[in-house]
Backbone as XML, in Angstrom:
<?xml version="1.0"?>
<chain id="A" units="angstrom">
  <residue number="1" name="MET">
    <atom name="N" x="-141.727" y="46.637" z="248.374"/>
    <atom name="CA" x="-142.437" y="45.652" z="248.680"/>
    <atom name="C" x="-142.350" y="44.548" z="247.608"/>
  </residue>
  <residue number="2" name="ALA">
    <atom name="N" x="-142.080" y="43.192" z="248.111"/>
    <atom name="CA" x="-142.167" y="42.242" z="247.114"/>
    <atom name="C" x="-143.352" y="40.922" z="247.372"/>
  </residue>
  <residue number="3" name="ILE">
    <atom name="N" x="-144.121" y="41.184" z="246.422"/>
    <atom name="CA" x="-145.451" y="40.391" z="246.850"/>
    <atom name="C" x="-145.049" y="38.808" z="245.686"/>
  </residue>
  <residue number="4" name="THR">
    <atom name="N" x="-145.684" y="37.531" z="246.082"/>
    <atom name="CA" x="-145.507" y="36.674" z="245.223"/>
    <atom name="C" x="-146.963" y="36.491" z="244.743"/>
  </residue>
  <residue number="5" name="VAL">
    <atom name="N" x="-146.889" y="36.292" z="243.639"/>
    <atom name="CA" x="-148.161" y="36.084" z="242.803"/>
    <atom name="C" x="-147.764" y="34.509" z="241.977"/>
  </residue>
  <residue number="6" name="LYS">
    <atom name="N" x="-148.736" y="33.825" z="242.640"/>
    <atom name="CA" x="-148.934" y="32.250" z="241.896"/>
    <atom name="C" x="-150.192" y="32.213" z="240.632"/>
  </residue>
  <residue number="7" name="PHE">
    <atom name="N" x="-149.826" y="31.701" z="239.661"/>
    <atom name="CA" x="-150.872" y="31.897" z="238.647"/>
    <atom name="C" x="-150.945" y="29.949" z="238.559"/>
  </residue>
  <residue number="8" name="VAL">
    <atom name="N" x="-152.278" y="29.998" z="238.134"/>
    <atom name="CA" x="-153.045" y="28.440" z="238.443"/>
    <atom name="C" x="-153.671" y="28.440" z="237.012"/>
  </residue>
  <residue number="9" name="GLY">
    <atom name="N" x="-153.692" y="27.000" z="236.731"/>
    <atom name="CA" x="-154.323" y="26.621" z="235.120"/>
    <atom name="C" x="-153.741" y="27.793" z="234.193"/>
  </residue>
  <residue number="10" name="ALA">
    <atom name="N" x="-155.274" y="28.215" z="233.573"/>
    <atom name="CA" x="-154.729" y="28.736" z="232.323"/>
    <atom name="C" x="-154.065" y="30.178" z="232.180"/>
  </residue>
  <residue number="11" name="LEU">
    <atom name="N" x="-153.883" y="30.702" z="233.695"/>
    <atom name="CA" x="-153.156" y="32.021" z="233.735"/>
    <atom name="C" x="-152.201" y="31.835" z="233.814"/>
  </residue>
  <residue number="12" name="ARG">
    <atom name="N" x="-151.596" y="30.385" z="234.142"/>
    <atom name="CA" x="-150.041" y="30.093" z="234.139"/>
    <atom name="C" x="-149.466" y="30.215" z="232.622"/>
  </residue>
  <residue number="13" name="HIS">
    <atom name="N" x="-150.511" y="30.022" z="231.951"/>
    <atom name="CA" x="-150.202" y="29.849" z="230.280"/>
    <atom name="C" x="-149.933" y="31.261" z="229.920"/>
  </residue>
  <residue number="14" name="ALA">
    <atom name="N" x="-150.855" y="32.430" z="230.480"/>
    <atom name="CA" x="-150.904" y="33.309" z="230.014"/>
    <atom name="C" x="-149.871" y="34.110" z="230.450"/>
  </residue>
  <residue number="15" name="ALA">
    <atom name="N" x="-149.621" y="33.921" z="231.743"/>
    <atom name="CA" x="-148.461" y="34.549" z="232.608"/>
    <atom name="C" x="-146.869" y="34.234" z="231.816"/>
  </residue>
  <residue number="16" name="GLY">
    <atom name="N" x="-146.899" y="33.290" z="231.166"/>
    <atom name="CA" x="-145.539" y="32.364" z="230.813"/>
    <atom name="C" x="-144.886" y="31.779" z="232.107"/>
  </residue>
  <residue number="17" name="ASN">
    <atom name="N" x="-145.304" y="31.808" z="233.363"/>
    <atom name="CA" x="-144.768" y="30.938" z="234.066"/>
    <atom name="C" x="-145.985" y="30.994" z="235.524"/>
  </residue>
  <residue number="18" name="ASP">
    <atom name="N" x="-145.368" y="29.863" z="236.566"/>
    <atom name="CA" x="-146.250" y="29.603" z="237.470"/>
    <atom name="C" x="-146.391" y="30.847" z="238.692"/>
  </residue>
  <residue number="19" name="THR">
    <atom name="N" x="-145.161" y="31.472" z="238.748"/>
    <atom name="CA" x="-144.923" y="32.139" z="239.874"/>
    <atom name="C" x="-144.405" y="33.235" z="239.659"/>
  </residue>
  <residue number="20" name="ARG">
    <atom name="N" x="-144.271" y="34.515" z="240.190"/>
    <atom name="CA" x="-143.764" y="36.160" z="239.728"/>
    <atom name="C" x="-143.660" y="36.904" z="241.294"/>
  </residue>
  <residue number="21" name="VAL">
    <atom name="N" x="-142.605" y="37.263" z="241.081"/>
    <atom name="CA" x="-142.337" y="38.570" z="242.298"/>
    <atom name="C" x="-142.625" y="39.827" z="241.602"/>
  </residue>
  <residue number="22" name="VAL">
    <atom name="N" x="-143.632" y="40.383" z="242.575"/>
    <atom name="CA" x="-143.918" y="41.967" z="242.101"/>
    <atom name="C" x="-143.133" y="42.750" z="243.016"/>
  </residue>
  <residue number="23" name="TYR">
    <atom name="N" x="-142.614" y="43.758" z="242.797"/>
    <atom name="CA" x="-141.771" y="44.859" z="243.303"/>
    <atom name="C" x="-142.985" y="45.934" z="243.458"/>
  </residue>
  <residue number="24" name="CYS">
    <atom name="N" x="-143.528" y="46.306" z="244.436"/>
    <atom name="CA" x="-144.351" y="47.503" z="244.265"/>
    <atom name="C" x="-144.344" y="48.444" z="245.643"/>
  </residue>
  <residue number="25" name="GLY">
    <atom name="N" x="-144.464" y="49.696" z="245.402"/>
    <atom name="CA" x="-144.678" y="50.517" z="247.001"/>
    <atom name="C" x="-145.831" y="49.650" z="247.430"/>
  </residue>
  <residue number="26" name="GLU">
    <atom name="N" x="-146.560" y="50.767" z="248.175"/>
    <atom name="CA" x="-147.936" y="50.355" z="249.022"/>
    <atom name="C" x="-148.755" y="49.911" z="247.949"/>
  </residue>
  <residue number="27" name="CYS">
    <atom name="N" x="-149.466" y="49.021" z="247.804"/>
    <atom name="CA" x="-150.592" y="48.932" z="246.667"/>
    <atom name="C" x="-151.823" y="47.799" z="247.324"/>
  </residue>
  <residue number="28" name="SER">
    <atom name="N" x="-152.825" y="47.987" z="246.740"/>
    <atom name="CA" x="-154.155" y="47.244" z="246.552"/>
    <atom name="C" x="-153.938" y="46.089" z="245.491"/>
  </residue>
  <residue number="29" name="VAL">
    <atom name="N" x="-154.845" y="45.003" z="245.709"/>
    <atom name="CA" x="-155.126" y="43.663" z="245.018"/>
    <atom name="C" x="-155.249" y="44.631" z="243.524"/>
  </residue>
  <residue number="30" name="LYS">
    <atom name="N" x="-156.113" y="45.557" z="243.514"/>
    <atom name="CA" x="-156.364" y="45.678" z="242.037"/>
    <atom name="C" x="-155.204" y="46.798" z="241.205"/>
  </residue>
  <residue number="31" name="GLU">
    <atom name="N" x="-154.736" y="47.148" z="241.977"/>
    <atom name="CA" x="-153.147" y="48.084" z="241.726"/>
    <atom name="C" x="-152.333" y="46.672" z="241.200"/>
  </residue>
  <residue number="32" name="LEU">
    <atom name="N" x="-152.177" y="45.817" z="241.906"/>
    <atom name="CA" x="-151.459" y="44.597" z="241.417"/>
    <atom name="C" x="-152.094" y="44.066" z="240.070"/>
  </residue>
  <residue number="33" name="ILE">
    <atom name="N" x="-153.128" y="43.964" z="240.126"/>
    <atom name="CA" x="-153.698" y="43.022" z="238.843"/>
    <atom name="C" x="-153.310" y="44.279" z="237.585"/>
  </residue>
  <residue number="34" name="CYS">
    <atom name="N" x="-153.253" y="45.178" z="238.013"/>
    <atom name="CA" x="-152.995" y="46.670" z="236.908"/>
    <atom name="C" x="-151.710" y="46.288" z="236.191"/>
  </residue>
  <residue number="35" name="THR">
    <atom name="N" x="-150.808" y="45.962" z="237.550"/>
    <atom name="CA" x="-149.607" y="45.997" z="237.101"/>
    <atom name="C" x="-148.973" y="44.856" z="236.372"/>
  </residue>
  <residue number="36" name="LEU">
    <atom name="N" x="-149.388" y="43.614" z="236.728"/>
    <atom name="CA" x="-149.880" y="42.438" z="235.872"/>
    <atom name="C" x="-149.801" y="42.640" z="234.615"/>
  </residue>
  <residue number="37" name="THR">
    <atom name="N" x="-151.256" y="43.006" z="234.185"/>
    <atom name="CA" x="-151.679" y="43.225" z="233.124"/>
    <atom name="C" x="-151.075" y="44.168" z="232.359"/>
  </residue>
  <residue number="38" name="ARG">
    <atom name="N" x="-150.215" y="45.142" z="232.695"/>
    <atom name="CA" x="-149.404" y="45.948" z="231.698"/>
    <atom name="C" x="-148.234" y="45.047" z="231.133"/>
  </residue>
  <residue number="39" name="ARG">
    <atom name="N" x="-147.895" y="44.085" z="232.088"/>
    <atom name="CA" x="-146.763" y="43.681" z="232.048"/>
    <atom name="C" x="-146.850" y="42.253" z="231.168"/>
  </residue>
  <residue number="40" name="LYS">
    <atom name="N" x="-148.129" y="41.973" z="231.110"/>
    <atom name="CA" x="-148.520" y="40.742" z="230.141"/>
    <atom name="C" x="-149.683" y="40.858" z="229.711"/>
  </residue>
  <residue number="41" name="PRO">
    <atom name="N" x="-149.898" y="41.374" z="228.561"/>
    <atom name="CA" x="-151.091" y="41.723" z="227.886"/>
    <atom name="C" x="-152.128" y="40.459" z="227.775"/>
  </residue>
  <residue number="42" name="GLU">
    <atom name="N" x="-151.650" y="39.225" z="227.711"/>
    <atom name="CA" x="-152.513" y="38.098" z="227.615"/>
    <atom name="C" x="-153.326" y="37.678" z="229.108"/>
  </residue>
  <residue number="43" name="LEU">
    <atom name="N" x="-152.579" y="38.145" z="229.947"/>
    <atom name="CA" x="-153.462" y="38.177" z="231.368"/>
    <atom name="C" x="-154.760" y="39.036" z="231.121"/>
  </residue>
  <residue number="44" name="ARG">
    <atom name="N" x="-154.700" y="40.463" z="230.598"/>
    <atom name="CA" x="-155.723" y="41.151" z="230.571"/>
    <atom name="C" x="-156.946" y="40.702" z="230.175"/>
  </residue>
  <residue number="45" name="ARG">
    <atom name="N" x="-157.125" y="39.624" z="229.464"/>
    <atom name="CA" x="-157.968" y="38.978" z="228.813"/>
    <atom name="C" x="-158.951" y="38.166" z="229.599"/>
  </residue>
  <residue number="46" name="ASN">
    <atom name="N" x="-158.043" y="37.741" z="230.681"/>
    <atom name="CA" x="-158.269" y="36.630" z="231.480"/>
    <atom name="C" x="-159.032" y="37.461" z="233.104"/>
  </residue>
  <residue number="47" name="LEU">
    <atom name="N" x="-158.168" y="38.525" z="233.557"/>
    <atom name="CA" x="-158.666" y="39.346" z="234.406"/>
    <atom name="C" x="-158.970" y="40.519" z="234.558"/>
  </residue>
  <residue number="48" name="ILE">
    <atom name="N" x="-159.258" y="41.027" z="233.395"/>
    <atom name="CA" x="-159.955" y="42.274" z="233.111"/>
    <atom name="C" x="-161.009" y="42.619" z="232.648"/>
  </residue>
  <residue number="49" name="ASP">
    <atom name="N" x="-162.134" y="43.217" z="233.065"/>
    <atom name="CA" x="-163.367" y="43.359" z="232.071"/>
    <atom name="C" x="-162.937" y="44.622" z="231.366"/>
  </residue>
  <residue number="50" name="ASP">
    <atom name="N" x="-162.924" y="45.012" z="230.169"/>
    <atom name="CA" x="-162.647" y="46.270" z="229.506"/>
    <atom name="C" x="-163.624" y="47.164" z="229.747"/>
  </residue>
  <residue number="51" name="GLU">
    <atom name="N" x="-164.587" y="46.779" z="229.679"/>
    <atom name="CA" x="-165.681" y="47.930" z="229.782"/>
    <atom name="C" x="-165.774" y="48.275" z="231.339"/>
  </residue>
  <residue number="52" name="LEU">
    <atom name="N" x="-165.644" y="47.322" z="232.381"/>
    <atom name="CA" x="-165.721" y="47.769" z="233.876"/>
    <atom name="C" x="-164.544" y="48.271" z="234.564"/>
  </residue>
  <residue number="53" name="GLU">
    <atom name="N" x="-163.366" y="47.581" z="233.375"/>
    <atom name="CA" x="-161.919" y="48.183" z="234.289"/>
    <atom name="C" x="-161.732" y="47.286" z="235.793"/>
  </residue>
  <residue number="54" name="ALA">
    <atom name="N" x="-162.482" y="46.067" z="235.563"/>
    <atom name="CA" x="-162.531" y="45.284" z="237.438"/>
    <atom name="C" x="-162.281" y="44.386" z="236.587"/>
  </residue>
  <residue number="55" name="SER">
    <atom name="N" x="-161.743" y="43.322" z="237.999"/>
    <atom name="CA" x="-161.389" y="41.992" z="238.058"/>
    <atom name="C" x="-162.601" y="41.147" z="237.528"/>
  </residue>
  <residue number="56" name="ARG">
    <atom name="N" x="-162.774" y="39.988" z="236.473"/>
    <atom name="CA" x="-163.778" y="39.576" z="236.482"/>
    <atom name="C" x="-164.173" y="38.604" z="237.333"/>
  </residue>
  <residue number="57" name="PRO">
    <atom name="N" x="-165.345" y="38.374" z="237.500"/>
    <atom name="CA" x="-166.043" y="37.446" z="238.463"/>
    <atom name="C" x="-165.599" y="35.853" z="238.359"/>
  </residue>
  <residue number="58" name="ASN">
    <atom name="N" x="-164.968" y="35.460" z="237.308"/>
    <atom name="CA" x="-164.648" y="34.111" z="236.988"/>
    <atom name="C" x="-162.813" y="33.751" z="237.182"/>
  </residue>
  <residue number="59" name="ALA">
    <atom name="N" x="-162.235" y="34.619" z="238.220"/>
    <atom name="CA" x="-160.868" y="34.679" z="238.739"/>
    <atom name="C" x="-161.027" y="34.766" z="240.028"/>
  </residue>
  <residue number="60" name="LEU">
    <atom name="N" x="-160.981" y="33.662" z="241.117"/>
    <atom name="CA" x="-160.411" y="33.580" z="242.171"/>
    <atom name="C" x="-159.326" y="33.893" z="242.456"/>
  </residue>
  <residue number="61" name="ILE">
    <atom name="N" x="-159.381" y="35.113" z="243.646"/>
    <atom name="CA" x="-158.185" y="35.948" z="244.125"/>
    <atom name="C" x="-157.896" y="35.666" z="245.446"/>
  </residue>
  <residue number="62" name="LEU">
    <atom name="N" x="-156.766" y="35.089" z="246.087"/>
    <atom name="CA" x="-156.534" y="34.962" z="247.085"/>
    <atom name="C" x="-155.664" y="35.230" z="247.628"/>
  </residue>
  <residue number="63" name="VAL">
    <atom name="N" x="-155.386" y="36.165" z="249.039"/>
    <atom name="CA" x="-154.398" y="36.516" z="249.623"/>
    <atom name="C" x="-153.679" y="35.960" z="250.804"/>
  </residue>
  <residue number="64" name="ASN">
    <atom name="N" x="-152.798" y="35.377" z="251.003"/>
    <atom name="CA" x="-152.384" y="34.369" z="252.005"/>
    <atom name="C" x="-153.531" y="33.549" z="252.413"/>
  </residue>
  <residue number="65" name="GLY">
    <atom name="N" x="-153.885" y="33.088" z="251.553"/>
    <atom name="CA" x="-154.977" y="31.553" z="251.340"/>
    <atom name="C" x="-156.405" y="32.351" z="251.989"/>
  </residue>
  <residue number="66" name="LYS">
    <atom name="N" x="-156.851" y="33.499" z="251.656"/>
    <atom name="CA" x="-157.856" y="33.899" z="252.059"/>
    <atom name="C" x="-158.574" y="34.485" z="250.693"/>
  </residue>
  <residue number="67" name="GLU">
    <atom name="N" x="-159.814" y="34.386" z="250.171"/>
    <atom name="CA" x="-160.387" y="34.852" z="248.944"/>
    <atom name="C" x="-160.622" y="36.138" z="249.420"/>
  </residue>
  <residue number="68" name="ILE">
    <atom name="N" x="-160.332" y="37.210" z="248.414"/>
    <atom name="CA" x="-160.364" y="38.375" z="249.056"/>
    <atom name="C" x="-162.040" y="39.015" z="249.250"/>
  </residue>
  <residue number="69" name="SER">
    <atom name="N" x="-162.729" y="38.307" z="248.717"/>
    <atom name="CA" x="-164.403" y="39.170" z="249.134"/>
    <atom name="C" x="-164.569" y="38.937" z="250.562"/>
  </residue>
  <residue number="70" name="VAL">
    <atom name="N" x="-163.809" y="38.126" z="251.298"/>
    <atom name="CA" x="-163.821" y="38.033" z="252.777"/>
    <atom name="C" x="-163.435" y="39.171" z="253.378"/>
  </residue>
  <residue number="71" name="MET">
    <atom name="N" x="-162.364" y="39.757" z="252.872"/>
    <atom name="CA" x="-161.726" y="40.789" z="253.126"/>
    <atom name="C" x="-162.057" y="41.921" z="252.592"/>
  </residue>
  <residue number="72" name="ASN">
    <atom name="N" x="-161.585" y="42.924" z="251.820"/>
    <atom name="CA" x="-161.728" y="44.146" z="251.427"/>
    <atom name="C" x="-161.945" y="44.424" z="249.533"/>
  </residue>
  <residue number="73" name="GLY">
    <atom name="N" x="-162.289" y="43.046" z="249.240"/>
    <atom name="CA" x="-162.303" y="43.276" z="247.764"/>
    <atom name="C" x="-161.009" y="43.546" z="247.105"/>
  </residue>
  <residue number="74" name="LEU">
    <atom name="N" x="-161.394" y="44.113" z="246.131"/>
    <atom name="CA" x="-159.892" y="44.565" z="245.249"/>
    <atom name="C" x="-159.389" y="45.626" z="245.779"/>
  </residue>
  <residue number="75" name="ASN">
    <atom name="N" x="-160.037" y="46.112" z="246.788"/>
    <atom name="CA" x="-159.234" y="47.248" z="247.710"/>
    <atom name="C" x="-158.185" y="46.905" z="248.872"/>
  </residue>
  <residue number="76" name="THR">
    <atom name="N" x="-158.358" y="45.569" z="248.752"/>
    <atom name="CA" x="-157.799" y="44.877" z="249.958"/>
    <atom name="C" x="-155.641" y="45.182" z="249.699"/>
  </residue>
  <residue number="77" name="ALA">
    <atom name="N" x="-155.569" y="45.776" z="250.888"/>
    <atom name="CA" x="-154.172" y="46.398" z="251.018"/>
    <atom name="C" x="-153.320" y="45.078" z="250.741"/>
  </residue>
  <residue number="78" name="LEU">
    <atom name="N" x="-152.415" y="45.347" z="250.349"/>
    <atom name="CA" x="-151.055" y="44.176" z="250.640"/>
    <atom name="C" x="-150.233" y="44.787" z="251.183"/>
  </residue>
  <residue number="79" name="LYS">
    <atom name="N" x="-149.180" y="43.915" z="251.694"/>
    <atom name="CA" x="-147.916" y="43.908" z="252.662"/>
    <atom name="C" x="-146.896" y="43.271" z="251.984"/>
  </residue>
  <residue number="80" name="ASP">
    <atom name="N" x="-145.974" y="43.739" z="252.288"/>
    <atom name="CA" x="-144.331" y="42.615" z="252.055"/>
    <atom name="C" x="-144.402" y="41.495" z="252.288"/>
  </residue>
  <residue number="81" name="GLY">
    <atom name="N" x="-144.086" y="40.579" z="251.555"/>
    <atom name="CA" x="-144.458" y="39.410" z="251.721"/>
    <atom name="C" x="-145.775" y="38.462" z="251.475"/>
  </residue>
  <residue number="82" name="ASP">
    <atom name="N" x="-146.706" y="39.262" z="251.169"/>
    <atom name="CA" x="-147.925" y="38.665" z="251.092"/>
    <atom name="C" x="-147.618" y="37.877" z="249.774"/>
  </residue>
  <residue number="83" name="LYS">
    <atom name="N" x="-148.557" y="36.668" z="249.672"/>
    <atom name="CA" x="-148.505" y="35.414" z="248.799"/>
    <atom name="C" x="-150.109" y="35.874" z="247.795"/>
  </residue>
  <residue number="84" name="VAL">
    <atom name="N" x="-150.279" y="36.006" z="246.702"/>
    <atom name="CA" x="-151.564" y="36.425" z="246.164"/>
    <atom name="C" x="-151.445" y="35.041" z="245.082"/>
  </residue>
  <residue number="85" name="VAL">
    <atom name="N" x="-152.614" y="34.511" z="244.891"/>
    <atom name="CA" x="-152.907" y="33.505" z="244.035"/>
    <atom name="C" x="-153.962" y="33.613" z="243.087"/>
  </residue>
  <residue number="86" name="LEU">
    <atom name="N" x="-153.996" y="33.428" z="241.865"/>
    <atom name="CA" x="-154.765" y="33.597" z="241.059"/>
    <atom name="C" x="-155.153" y="32.383" z="240.343"/>
  </residue>
  <residue number="87" name="VAL">
    <atom name="N" x="-156.782" y="32.282" z="240.212"/>
    <atom name="CA" x="-156.813" y="31.092" z="239.876"/>
    <atom name="C" x="-158.098" y="30.868" z="239.214"/>
  </residue>
  <residue number="88" name="PRO">
    <atom name="N" x="-158.146" y="30.577" z="237.916"/>
    <atom name="CA" x="-159.426" y="30.868" z="236.950"/>
    <atom name="C" x="-160.670" y="29.807" z="237.484"/>
  </residue>
  <residue number="89" name="VAL">
    <atom name="N" x="-161.809" y="30.186" z="237.015"/>
    <atom name="CA" x="-162.477" y="29.422" z="237.456"/>
    <atom name="C" x="-163.436" y="29.050" z="236.374"/>
  </residue>
  <residue number="90" name="ALA">
    <atom name="N" x="-163.399" y="27.699" z="236.114"/>
    <atom name="CA" x="-164.317" y="27.175" z="235.147"/>
    <atom name="C" x="-165.766" y="26.920" z="234.918"/>
  </residue>
  <residue number="91" name="HIS">
    <atom name="N" x="-166.746" y="27.243" z="234.184"/>
    <atom name="CA" x="-168.279" y="26.858" z="234.257"/>
    <atom name="C" x="-168.213" y="25.914" z="233.380"/>
  </residue>
  <residue number="92" name="GLY">
    <atom name="N" x="-169.639" y="25.022" z="233.521"/>
    <atom name="CA" x="-169.804" y="24.228" z="233.058"/>
    <atom name="C" x="-171.421" y="23.792" z="233.016"/>
  </residue>
  <residue number="93" name="GLY">
    <atom name="N" x="-172.007" y="22.880" z="232.153"/>
    <atom name="CA" x="-173.210" y="22.602" z="232.619"/>
    <atom name="C" x="-173.613" y="21.346" z="231.397"/>
  </residue>
</chain>
């Protein structure tokens, strides 16, 4: 299965490019993030909470244009040809 991942903002810098194609068998969003962070440790600080081993809430994750919270969250199953967009969320005050 080929999944296209697009990195936006600071995640683009951490990934080293703006788009990457990841080949995997059947996988979820969580498994995709684990694969990406194994290959690019710089992404780990932005996407993984080391205590919880979970995606941080300050990263917006879209699959085919839909935010994963309206689907099955990190357990959202991915299909061949899906497009995943990772967007860092900035907070200010």
